[in-house]
TIVO-2410 file (N, C-alpha, C; in nm, 3 decimals):
# residues 160
REC num residu      c1      c2      c3 atome chaine
REC   1      M  -1.286   0.641  -1.615     N      A
REC   1      M  -1.192   0.533  -1.588    CA      A
REC   1      M  -1.096   0.557  -1.497     C      A
REC   2      V  -1.071   0.447  -1.420     N      A
REC   2      V  -0.962   0.451  -1.323    CA      A
REC   2      V  -0.864   0.336  -1.335     C      A
REC   3      R  -0.738   0.372  -1.294     N      A
REC   3      R  -0.610   0.288  -1.344    CA      A
REC   3      R  -0.611   0.234  -1.157     C      A
REC   4      L  -0.593   0.081  -1.166     N      A
REC   4      L  -0.551   0.028  -1.032    CA      A
REC   4      L  -0.410  -0.038  -1.044     C      A
REC   5      Q  -0.316  -0.025  -0.933     N      A
REC   5      Q  -0.256  -0.102  -0.942    CA      A
REC   5      Q  -0.253  -0.227  -0.819     C      A
REC   6      L  -0.214  -0.317  -0.851     N      A
REC   6      L  -0.251  -0.446  -0.776    CA      A
REC   6      L  -0.067  -0.452  -0.711     C      A
REC   7      S  -0.059  -0.439  -0.580     N      A
REC   7      S   0.080  -0.435  -0.525    CA      A
REC   7      S   0.074  -0.571  -0.443     C      A
REC   8      L   0.206  -0.635  -0.448     N      A
REC   8      L   0.216  -0.774  -0.361    CA      A
REC   8      L   0.320  -0.786  -0.297     C      A
REC   9      K   0.304  -0.841  -0.170     N      A
REC   9      K   0.388  -0.854  -0.079    CA      A
REC   9      K   0.421  -1.028  -0.043     C      A
REC  10      A   0.550  -1.056   0.013     N      A
REC  10      A   0.545  -1.164   0.050    CA      A
REC  10      A   0.684  -1.221   0.129     C      A
REC  11      E   0.695  -1.293   0.198     N      A
REC  11      E   0.828  -1.330   0.290    CA      A
REC  11      E   0.904  -1.461   0.195     C      A
REC  12      L   0.992  -1.425   0.092     N      A
REC  12      L   1.036  -1.494   0.035    CA      A
REC  12      L   1.190  -1.560   0.100     C      A
REC  13      E   1.186  -1.706   0.112     N      A
REC  13      E   1.292  -1.784   0.194    CA      A
REC  13      E   1.390  -1.834   0.077     C      A
REC  14      N   1.495  -1.780   0.040     N      A
REC  14      N   1.615  -1.836  -0.050    CA      A
REC  14      N   1.554  -1.844  -0.218     C      A
REC  15      V   1.450  -1.767  -0.219     N      A
REC  15      V   1.405  -1.760  -0.372    CA      A
REC  15      V   1.380  -1.621  -0.431     C      A
REC  16      T   1.359  -1.597  -0.546     N      A
REC  16      T   1.345  -1.463  -0.614    CA      A
REC  16      T   1.248  -1.510  -0.720     C      A
REC  17      D   1.221  -1.400  -0.784     N      A
REC  17      D   1.174  -1.367  -0.919    CA      A
REC  17      D   1.007  -1.439  -0.919     C      A
REC  18      L   0.949  -1.421  -0.784     N      A
REC  18      L   0.790  -1.494  -0.813    CA      A
REC  18      L   0.729  -1.408  -0.878     C      A
REC  19      E   0.625  -1.498  -0.955     N      A
REC  19      E   0.560  -1.410  -1.078    CA      A
REC  19      E   0.470  -1.534  -1.103     C      A
REC  20      P   0.346  -1.511  -1.193     N      A
REC  20      P   0.265  -1.631  -1.245    CA      A
REC  20      P   0.311  -1.706  -1.323     C      A
REC  21      A   0.284  -1.822  -1.339     N      A
REC  21      A   0.352  -1.912  -1.442    CA      A
REC  21      A   0.351  -1.927  -1.573     C      A
REC  22      S   0.230  -1.869  -1.596     N      A
REC  22      S   0.223  -1.864  -1.775    CA      A
REC  22      S   0.137  -1.731  -1.769     C      A
REC  23      D   0.128  -1.687  -1.911     N      A
REC  23      D   0.064  -1.568  -1.989    CA      A
REC  23      D  -0.111  -1.600  -1.959     C      A
REC  24      D  -0.135  -1.703  -1.902     N      A
REC  24      D  -0.280  -1.704  -1.926    CA      A
REC  24      D  -0.316  -1.771  -1.782     C      A
REC  25      F  -0.267  -1.695  -1.673     N      A
REC  25      F  -0.288  -1.720  -1.556    CA      A
REC  25      F  -0.385  -1.668  -1.518     C      A
REC  26      E  -0.477  -1.736  -1.439     N      A
REC  26      E  -0.621  -1.683  -1.377    CA      A
REC  26      E  -0.602  -1.612  -1.238     C      A
REC  27      Y  -0.644  -1.461  -1.251     N      A
REC  27      Y  -0.612  -1.386  -1.137    CA      A
REC  27      Y  -0.734  -1.407  -1.082     C      A
REC  28      F  -0.774  -1.364  -0.953     N      A
REC  28      F  -0.893  -1.394  -0.888    CA      A
REC  28      F  -0.894  -1.246  -0.765     C      A
REC  29      F  -1.012  -1.166  -0.834     N      A
REC  29      F  -0.998  -1.060  -0.747    CA      A
REC  29      F  -1.156  -1.059  -0.741     C      A
REC  30      Q  -1.183  -0.957  -0.566     N      A
REC  30      Q  -1.279  -0.937  -0.553    CA      A
REC  30      Q  -1.314  -0.794  -0.611     C      A
REC  31      V  -1.461  -0.769  -0.666     N      A
REC  31      V  -1.496  -0.663  -0.727    CA      A
REC  31      V  -1.622  -0.578  -0.647     C      A
REC  32      K  -1.604  -0.486  -0.670     N      A
REC  32      K  -1.723  -0.404  -0.623    CA      A
REC  32      K  -1.771  -0.270  -0.730     C      A
REC  33      C  -1.883  -0.269  -0.719     N      A
REC  33      C  -1.960  -0.170  -0.809    CA      A
REC  33      C  -1.953  -0.050  -0.795     C      A
REC  34      C  -1.891   0.073  -0.833     N      A
REC  34      C  -1.870   0.181  -0.820    CA      A
REC  34      C  -2.018   0.288  -0.831     C      A
REC  35      S  -2.117   0.220  -0.871     N      A
REC  35      S  -2.231   0.302  -0.879    CA      A
REC  35      S  -2.305   0.254  -0.773     C      A
REC  36      C  -2.316   0.164  -0.698     N      A
REC  36      C  -2.413   0.120  -0.564    CA      A
REC  36      C  -2.301   0.063  -0.462     C      A
REC  37      N  -2.197   0.060  -0.471     N      A
REC  37      N  -2.096   0.026  -0.404    CA      A
REC  37      N  -2.134  -0.152  -0.321     C      A
REC  38      E  -2.212  -0.251  -0.451     N      A
REC  38      E  -2.219  -0.354  -0.392    CA      A
REC  38      E  -2.096  -0.413  -0.387     C      A
REC  39      V  -2.034  -0.507  -0.312     N      A
REC  39      V  -1.907  -0.600  -0.304    CA      A
REC  39      V  -1.967  -0.732  -0.366     C      A
REC  40      H  -1.927  -0.776  -0.471     N      A
REC  40      H  -1.976  -0.933  -0.514    CA      A
REC  40      H  -1.938  -1.010  -0.424     C      A
REC  41      P  -2.035  -1.114  -0.379     N      A
REC  41      P  -1.958  -1.200  -0.237    CA      A
REC  41      P  -1.842  -1.318  -0.303     C      A
REC  42      K  -1.817  -1.306  -0.432     N      A
REC  42      K  -1.755  -1.422  -0.477    CA      A
REC  42      K  -1.619  -1.345  -0.555     C      A
REC  43      F  -1.494  -1.440  -0.558     N      A
REC  43      F  -1.419  -1.399  -0.612    CA      A
REC  43      F  -1.414  -1.393  -0.774     C      A
REC  44      V  -1.403  -1.313  -0.866     N      A
REC  44      V  -1.428  -1.319  -0.989    CA      A
REC  44      V  -1.249  -1.374  -1.062     C      A
REC  45      S  -1.259  -1.439  -1.168     N      A
REC  45      S  -1.135  -1.451  -1.234    CA      A
REC  45      S  -1.092  -1.351  -1.374     C      A
REC  46      L  -1.000  -1.328  -1.392     N      A
REC  46      L  -0.974  -1.249  -1.518    CA      A
REC  46      L  -0.796  -1.313  -1.588     C      A
REC  47      N  -0.816  -1.295  -1.727     N      A
REC  47      N  -0.735  -1.358  -1.754    CA      A
REC  47      N  -0.685  -1.295  -1.883     C      A
REC  48      R  -0.523  -1.258  -1.898     N      A
REC  48      R  -0.492  -1.164  -1.989    CA      A
REC  48      R  -0.511  -1.213  -2.159     C      A
REC  49      K  -0.547  -1.373  -2.157     N      A
REC  49      K  -0.533  -1.398  -2.292    CA      A
REC  49      K  -0.706  -1.393  -2.339     C      A
REC  50      E  -0.804  -1.373  -2.226     N      A
REC  50      E  -0.928  -1.370  -2.299    CA      A
REC  50      E  -1.003  -1.239  -2.313     C      A
REC  51      Q  -1.067  -1.207  -2.395     N      A
REC  51      Q  -1.100  -1.081  -2.408    CA      A
REC  51      Q  -1.269  -1.080  -2.438     C      A
REC  52      Y  -1.358  -0.979  -2.391     N      A
REC  52      Y  -1.519  -0.987  -2.426    CA      A
REC  52      Y  -1.536  -0.852  -2.468     C      A
REC  53      E  -1.638  -0.858  -2.535     N      A
REC  53      E  -1.695  -0.731  -2.618    CA      A
REC  53      E  -1.799  -0.653  -2.491     C      A
REC  54      V  -1.739  -0.529  -2.504     N      A
REC  54      V  -1.810  -0.444  -2.451    CA      A
REC  54      V  -1.958  -0.399  -2.474     C      A
REC  55      S  -2.060  -0.408  -2.425     N      A
REC  55      S  -2.211  -0.365  -2.482    CA      A
REC  55      S  -2.211  -0.230  -2.464     C      A
REC  56      G  -2.217  -0.180  -2.589     N      A
REC  56      G  -2.221  -0.003  -2.661    CA      A
REC  56      G  -2.114   0.027  -2.639     C      A
REC  57      G  -1.986  -0.032  -2.652     N      A
REC  57      G  -1.865   0.003  -2.663    CA      A
REC  57      G  -1.810  -0.002  -2.817     C      A
REC  58      K  -1.897   0.018  -2.880     N      A
REC  58      K  -1.849   0.013  -3.036    CA      A
REC  58      K  -1.700  -0.044  -3.068     C      A
REC  59      G  -1.747  -0.197  -3.059     N      A
REC  59      G  -1.606  -0.254  -3.090    CA      A
REC  59      G  -1.530  -0.275  -2.978     C      A
REC  60      S  -1.551  -0.233  -2.877     N      A
REC  60      S  -1.429  -0.220  -2.777    CA      A
REC  60      S  -1.445  -0.363  -2.710     C      A
REC  61      T  -1.327  -0.392  -2.652     N      A
REC  61      T  -1.333  -0.530  -2.546    CA      A
REC  61      T  -1.265  -0.482  -2.419     C      A
REC  62      A  -1.265  -0.595  -2.336     N      A
REC  62      A  -1.205  -0.595  -2.183    CA      A
REC  62      A  -1.209  -0.726  -2.164     C      A
REC  63      H  -1.119  -0.754  -2.082     N      A
REC  63      H  -1.048  -0.881  -2.000    CA      A
REC  63      H  -1.155  -0.899  -1.924     C      A
REC  64      F  -1.235  -0.849  -1.873     N      A
REC  64      F  -1.375  -0.884  -1.804    CA      A
REC  64      F  -1.473  -0.781  -1.798     C      A
REC  65      V  -1.590  -0.863  -1.822     N      A
REC  65      V  -1.721  -0.782  -1.813    CA      A
REC  65      V  -1.818  -0.821  -1.746     C      A
REC  66      W  -1.851  -0.696  -1.626     N      A
REC  66      W  -1.935  -0.772  -1.560    CA      A
REC  66      W  -2.076  -0.667  -1.506     C      A
REC  67      R  -2.188  -0.775  -1.523     N      A
REC  67      R  -2.292  -0.667  -1.442    CA      A
REC  67      R  -2.319  -0.696  -1.290     C      A
REC  68      C  -2.319  -0.579  -1.235     N      A
REC  68      C  -2.368  -0.593  -1.102    CA      A
REC  68      C  -2.512  -0.643  -1.093     C      A
REC  69      G  -2.523  -0.715  -0.969     N      A
REC  69      G  -2.636  -0.816  -0.938    CA      A
REC  69      G  -2.751  -0.717  -0.871     C      A
REC  70      L  -2.713  -0.594  -0.803     N      A
REC  70      L  -2.787  -0.508  -0.735    CA      A
REC  70      L  -2.821  -0.411  -0.844     C      A
REC  71      C  -2.733  -0.343  -0.901     N      A
REC  71      C  -2.800  -0.217  -0.990    CA      A
REC  71      C  -2.805  -0.252  -1.124     C      A
REC  72      K  -2.775  -0.358  -1.159     N      A
REC  72      K  -2.762  -0.435  -1.307    CA      A
REC  72      K  -2.680  -0.348  -1.408     C      A
REC  73      R  -2.597  -0.245  -1.351     N      A
REC  73      R  -2.475  -0.154  -1.436    CA      A
REC  73      R  -2.394  -0.258  -1.480     C      A
REC  74      E  -2.363  -0.219  -1.645     N      A
REC  74      E  -2.217  -0.306  -1.699    CA      A
REC  74      E  -2.087  -0.258  -1.664     C      A
REC  75      S  -2.003  -0.299  -1.620     N      A
REC  75      S  -1.857  -0.251  -1.596    CA      A
REC  75      S  -1.772  -0.332  -1.638     C      A
REC  76      S  -1.618  -0.287  -1.686     N      A
REC  76      S  -1.531  -0.387  -1.722    CA      A
REC  76      S  -1.428  -0.309  -1.672     C      A
REC  77      A  -1.319  -0.412  -1.704     N      A
REC  77      A  -1.182  -0.385  -1.666    CA      A
REC  77      A  -1.100  -0.454  -1.782     C      A
REC  78      K  -0.965  -0.407  -1.805     N      A
REC  78      K  -0.873  -0.432  -1.899    CA      A
REC  78      K  -0.716  -0.439  -1.846     C      A
REC  79      F  -0.643  -0.523  -1.813     N      A
REC  79      F  -0.529  -0.517  -1.789    CA      A
REC  79      F  -0.415  -0.398  -1.916     C      A
REC  80      E  -0.355  -0.351  -1.851     N      A
REC  80      E  -0.251  -0.238  -1.906    CA      A
REC  80      E  -0.174  -0.334  -2.004     C      A
REC  81      T  -0.172  -0.308  -2.114     N      A
REC  81      T  -0.040  -0.392  -2.210    CA      A
REC  81      T   0.091  -0.271  -2.197     C      A
REC  82      A   0.080  -0.158  -2.171     N      A
REC  82      A   0.211  -0.094  -2.158    CA      A
REC  82      A   0.247  -0.143  -1.991     C      A
REC  83      S   0.188  -0.202  -1.906     N      A
REC  83      S   0.199  -0.255  -1.781    CA      A
REC  83      S   0.237  -0.396  -1.782     C      A
REC  84      P   0.321  -0.485  -1.806     N      A
REC  84      P   0.351  -0.599  -1.810    CA      A
REC  84      P   0.331  -0.646  -1.658     C      A
REC  85      V   0.331  -0.762  -1.660     N      A
REC  85      V   0.350  -0.836  -1.527    CA      A
REC  85      V   0.445  -0.825  -1.442     C      A
REC  86      K   0.495  -0.807  -1.327     N      A
REC  86      K   0.642  -0.787  -1.281    CA      A
REC  86      K   0.664  -0.864  -1.193     C      A
REC  87      A   0.794  -0.920  -1.179     N      A
REC  87      A   0.821  -1.035  -1.082    CA      A
REC  87      A   0.836  -0.989  -0.956     C      A
REC  88      Y   0.810  -1.038  -0.858     N      A
REC  88      Y   0.837  -1.020  -0.718    CA      A
REC  88      Y   0.956  -1.043  -0.682     C      A
REC  89      N   1.029  -0.980  -0.624     N      A
REC  89      N   1.198  -0.961  -0.582    CA      A
REC  89      N   1.232  -0.909  -0.434     C      A
REC  90      S   1.122  -0.912  -0.352     N      A
REC  90      S   1.155  -0.827  -0.214    CA      A
REC  90      S   1.230  -0.945  -0.130     C      A
REC  91      E   1.293  -0.930  -0.052     N      A
REC  91      E   1.335  -0.999   0.055    CA      A
REC  91      E   1.302  -0.987   0.185     C      A
REC  92      N   1.243  -0.874   0.237     N      A
REC  92      N   1.178  -0.825   0.301    CA      A
REC  92      N   1.040  -0.778   0.347     C      A
REC  93      G   0.938  -0.826   0.246     N      A
REC  93      G   0.801  -0.828   0.277    CA      A
REC  93      G   0.770  -0.707   0.233     C      A
REC  94      Q   0.836  -0.608   0.139     N      A
REC  94      Q   0.782  -0.474   0.085    CA      A
REC  94      Q   0.690  -0.512  -0.024     C      A
REC  95      L   0.590  -0.393  -0.044     N      A
REC  95      L   0.473  -0.416  -0.138    CA      A
REC  95      L   0.567  -0.379  -0.270     C      A
REC  96      K   0.549  -0.446  -0.351     N      A
REC  96      K   0.575  -0.419  -0.494    CA      A
REC  96      K   0.462  -0.444  -0.608     C      A
REC  97      Q   0.463  -0.349  -0.733     N      A
REC  97      Q   0.377  -0.340  -0.812    CA      A
REC  97      Q   0.386  -0.501  -0.874     C      A
REC  98      L   0.257  -0.539  -0.929     N      A
REC  98      L   0.238  -0.677  -0.981    CA      A
REC  98      L   0.163  -0.642  -1.114     C      A
REC  99      V   0.073  -0.588  -1.123     N      A
REC  99      V  -0.006  -0.541  -1.254    CA      A
REC  99      V  -0.100  -0.413  -1.237     C      A
REC 100      V  -0.123  -0.375  -1.348     N      A
REC 100      V  -0.208  -0.241  -1.365    CA      A
REC 100      V  -0.329  -0.271  -1.440     C      A
REC 101      I  -0.455  -0.238  -1.407     N      A
REC 101      I  -0.566  -0.259  -1.462    CA      A
REC 101      I  -0.631  -0.144  -1.483     C      A
REC 102      E  -0.709  -0.092  -1.618     N      A
REC 102      E  -0.811   0.030  -1.630    CA      A
REC 102      E  -0.925  -0.060  -1.568     C      A
REC 103      C  -1.026   0.013  -1.535     N      A
REC 103      C  -1.123  -0.023  -1.466    CA      A
REC 103      C  -1.257   0.090  -1.477     C      A
REC 104      R  -1.366   0.036  -1.548     N      A
REC 104      R  -1.493   0.162  -1.605    CA      A
REC 104      R  -1.580   0.105  -1.525     C      A
REC 105      G  -1.613   0.186  -1.438     N      A
REC 105      G  -1.756   0.145  -1.354    CA      A
REC 105      G  -1.725   0.042  -1.220     C      A
REC 106      L  -1.605  -0.013  -1.191     N      A
REC 106      L  -1.592  -0.109  -1.083    CA      A
REC 106      L  -1.464  -0.078  -1.025     C      A
REC 107      E  -1.447  -0.156  -0.937     N      A
REC 107      E  -1.321  -0.164  -0.848    CA      A
REC 107      E  -1.269  -0.277  -0.765     C      A
REC 108      F  -1.163  -0.348  -0.828     N      A
REC 108      F  -1.121  -0.433  -0.751    CA      A
REC 108      F  -1.084  -0.386  -0.594     C      A
REC 109      V  -1.128  -0.452  -0.471     N      A
REC 109      V  -1.117  -0.471  -0.342    CA      A
REC 109      V  -1.019  -0.576  -0.286     C      A
REC 110      G  -1.012  -0.672  -0.370     N      A
REC 110      G  -0.931  -0.763  -0.286    CA      A
REC 110      G  -0.860  -0.872  -0.400     C      A
REC 111      F  -0.760  -0.958  -0.331     N      A
REC 111      F  -0.693  -1.041  -0.453    CA      A
REC 111      F  -0.665  -1.164  -0.371     C      A
REC 112      D  -0.695  -1.288  -0.435     N      A
REC 112      D  -0.656  -1.426  -0.381    CA      A
REC 112      D  -0.539  -1.492  -0.482     C      A
REC 113      P  -0.456  -1.514  -0.421     N      A
REC 113      P  -0.318  -1.553  -0.502    CA      A
REC 113      P  -0.315  -1.700  -0.554     C      A
REC 114      R  -0.453  -1.767  -0.553     N      A
REC 114      R  -0.456  -1.891  -0.590    CA      A
REC 114      R  -0.432  -1.891  -0.729     C      A
REC 115      G  -0.348  -2.018  -0.764     N      A
REC 115      G  -0.315  -2.067  -0.867    CA      A
REC 115      G  -0.170  -2.097  -0.882     C      A
REC 116      I  -0.122  -2.141  -1.034     N      A
REC 116      I   0.009  -2.174  -1.016    CA      A
REC 116      I   0.137  -2.060  -1.069     C      A
REC 117      W   0.222  -2.027  -0.970     N      A
REC 117      W   0.330  -1.918  -1.005    CA      A
REC 117      W   0.457  -1.999  -0.998     C      A
REC 118      K   0.582  -1.914  -1.019     N      A
REC 118      K   0.689  -1.972  -1.084    CA      A
REC 118      K   0.777  -1.907  -0.975     C      A
REC 119      C   0.920  -1.956  -0.961     N      A
REC 119      C   0.997  -1.850  -0.890    CA      A
REC 119      C   1.109  -1.921  -0.897     C      A
REC 120      K   1.261  -1.866  -0.885     N      A
REC 120      K   1.378  -1.935  -0.882    CA      A
REC 120      K   1.465  -1.944  -0.737     C      A
REC 121      G   1.539  -2.045  -0.748     N      A
REC 121      G   1.619  -2.055  -0.626    CA      A
REC 121      G   1.745  -1.976  -0.613     C      A
REC 122      M   1.816  -1.997  -0.540     N      A
REC 122      M   1.938  -1.903  -0.519    CA      A
REC 122      M   2.019  -1.942  -0.600     C      A
REC 123      K   2.043  -2.060  -0.639     N      A
REC 123      K   2.150  -2.081  -0.744    CA      A
REC 123      K   2.079  -2.119  -0.884     C      A
REC 124      G   1.960  -2.048  -0.911     N      A
REC 124      G   1.893  -2.055  -1.047    CA      A
REC 124      G   1.792  -2.152  -1.058     C      A
REC 125      L   1.771  -2.259  -0.994     N      A
REC 125      L   1.696  -2.379  -1.021    CA      A
REC 125      L   1.557  -2.320  -1.035     C      A
REC 126      V   1.470  -2.333  -1.115     N      A
REC 126      V   1.332  -2.290  -1.166    CA      A
REC 126      V   1.228  -2.377  -1.072     C      A
REC 127      F   1.146  -2.344  -1.011     N      A
REC 127      F   1.018  -2.429  -0.938    CA      A
REC 127      F   0.957  -2.361  -1.033     C      A
REC 128      P   0.847  -2.431  -1.101     N      A
REC 128      P   0.769  -2.419  -1.212    CA      A
REC 128      P   0.641  -2.387  -1.167     C      A
REC 129      E   0.589  -2.498  -1.036     N      A
REC 129      E   0.456  -2.521  -0.994    CA      A
REC 129      E   0.432  -2.466  -0.882     C      A
REC 130      V   0.466  -2.357  -0.830     N      A
REC 130      V   0.416  -2.316  -0.674    CA      A
REC 130      V   0.314  -2.264  -0.674     C      A
REC 131      D   0.221  -2.363  -0.566     N      A
REC 131      D   0.041  -2.357  -0.542    CA      A
REC 131      D   0.052  -2.237  -0.418     C      A
REC 132      L   0.032  -2.127  -0.433     N      A
REC 132      L  -0.020  -2.047  -0.337    CA      A
REC 132      L  -0.171  -2.044  -0.270     C      A
REC 133      S  -0.218  -2.142  -0.336     N      A
REC 133      S  -0.372  -2.132  -0.258    CA      A
REC 133      S  -0.362  -2.192  -0.122     C      A
REC 134      G  -0.283  -2.229  -0.064     N      A
REC 134      G  -0.283  -2.215   0.078    CA      A
REC 134      G  -0.249  -2.137   0.155     C      A
REC 135      G  -0.188  -2.038   0.078     N      A
REC 135      G  -0.138  -1.864   0.153    CA      A
REC 135      G   0.045  -1.909   0.192     C      A
REC 136      E   0.060  -2.040   0.182     N      A
REC 136      E   0.200  -2.051   0.153    CA      A
REC 136      E   0.283  -2.189   0.097     C      A
REC 137      W   0.391  -2.166   0.065     N      A
REC 137      W   0.441  -2.300   0.009    CA      A
REC 137      W   0.589  -2.315   0.059     C      A
REC 138      N   0.644  -2.430   0.054     N      A
REC 138      N   0.742  -2.463   0.094    CA      A
REC 138      N   0.833  -2.573  -0.020     C      A
REC 139      D   0.962  -2.587   0.005     N      A
REC 139      D   1.016  -2.686  -0.082    CA      A
REC 139      D   1.177  -2.682  -0.052     C      A
REC 140      Y   1.225  -2.763  -0.157     N      A
REC 140      Y   1.386  -2.821  -0.101    CA      A
REC 140      Y   1.475  -2.758  -0.249     C      A
REC 141      D   1.541  -2.691  -0.250     N      A
REC 141      D   1.632  -2.684  -0.335    CA      A
REC 141      D   1.780  -2.730  -0.311     C      A
REC 142      E   1.748  -2.843  -0.426     N      A
REC 142      E   1.843  -2.929  -0.411    CA      A
REC 142      E   1.982  -2.887  -0.464     C      A
REC 143      K   2.000  -2.837  -0.581     N      A
REC 143      K   2.108  -2.729  -0.619    CA      A
REC 143      K   2.167  -2.674  -0.526     C      A
REC 144      A   2.085  -2.598  -0.453     N      A
REC 144      A   2.169  -2.503  -0.341    CA      A
REC 144      A   2.157  -2.542  -0.230     C      A
REC 145      A   2.085  -2.676  -0.202     N      A
REC 145      A   2.113  -2.748  -0.047    CA      A
REC 145      A   2.046  -2.667   0.049     C      A
REC 146      L   1.927  -2.594   0.009     N      A
REC 146      L   1.863  -2.495   0.083    CA      A
REC 146      L   1.694  -2.506   0.103     C      A
REC 147      P   1.638  -2.519   0.212     N      A
REC 147      P   1.485  -2.500   0.197    CA      A
REC 147      P   1.434  -2.374   0.135     C      A
REC 148      V   1.326  -2.362   0.086     N      A
REC 148      V   1.322  -2.256   0.036    CA      A
REC 148      V   1.157  -2.253   0.063     C      A
REC 149      G   1.099  -2.134   0.055     N      A
REC 149      G   0.966  -2.112   0.075    CA      A
REC 149      G   0.888  -1.998   0.068     C      A
REC 150      I   0.791  -1.937   0.037     N      A
REC 150      I   0.686  -1.828   0.030    CA      A
REC 150      I   0.544  -1.821   0.162     C      A
REC 151      S   0.585  -1.722   0.240     N      A
REC 151      S   0.499  -1.685   0.328    CA      A
REC 151      S   0.436  -1.560   0.323     C      A
REC 152      D   0.344  -1.539   0.441     N      A
REC 152      D   0.297  -1.414   0.459    CA      A
REC 152      D   0.258  -1.328   0.326     C      A
REC 153      I   0.182  -1.382   0.229     N      A
REC 153      I   0.133  -1.343   0.128    CA      A
REC 153      I   0.008  -1.210   0.163     C      A
REC 154      G   0.060  -1.101   0.102     N      A
REC 154      G  -0.034  -0.991   0.111    CA      A
REC 154      G  -0.040  -0.908  -0.003     C      A
REC 155      S  -0.146  -0.824  -0.032     N      A
REC 155      S  -0.156  -0.730  -0.128    CA      A
REC 155      S  -0.268  -0.607  -0.116     C      A
REC 156      T  -0.250  -0.514  -0.195     N      A
REC 156      T  -0.309  -0.385  -0.208    CA      A
REC 156      T  -0.307  -0.332  -0.326     C      A
REC 157      W  -0.448  -0.271  -0.337     N      A
REC 157      W  -0.486  -0.192  -0.434    CA      A
REC 157      W  -0.470  -0.043  -0.394     C      A
REC 158      S  -0.413  -0.008  -0.522     N      A
REC 158      S  -0.407   0.179  -0.529    CA      A
REC 158      S  -0.420   0.189  -0.668     C      A
REC 159      R  -0.459   0.346  -0.636     N      A
REC 159      R  -0.447   0.429  -0.776    CA      A
REC 159      R  -0.324   0.424  -0.828     C      A
REC 160      A  -0.299   0.392  -0.982     N      A
REC 160      A  -0.179   0.423  -1.031    CA      A
REC 160      A  -0.169   0.547  -1.113     C      A
***
């Protein structure tokens, strides 16, 4: 088993607390088989609310169960419950931990931030539907009378 940490970086303009909008957020990751090193050509989704049975696992479950298309080995991944999602609060684009995932037989090698996120403006106005699928987001905070935005989104996987 390997514990992987996904770290996020972004340029935040007049906003803080960037995080997934709900507990059932769909994370999109690129997956690689540790047996044959095949990288799946499409991004796969994981959700903290959904659990699947692991075959041969004696009742164990995971948030993601995958069979490699090349070598046919089954692998799984599970969000660490002791490591909750952390809101991103960096003003200068530094990497900060987002989630930690336990992986068995696979590794994640990419992240796509598509989906609905939320953040807060400088005077506390909540933006509940931030769509990062285009790689950036811009709006206007009427409470603070400032433009707001998120850009230069990047991520890194590392051992936790």
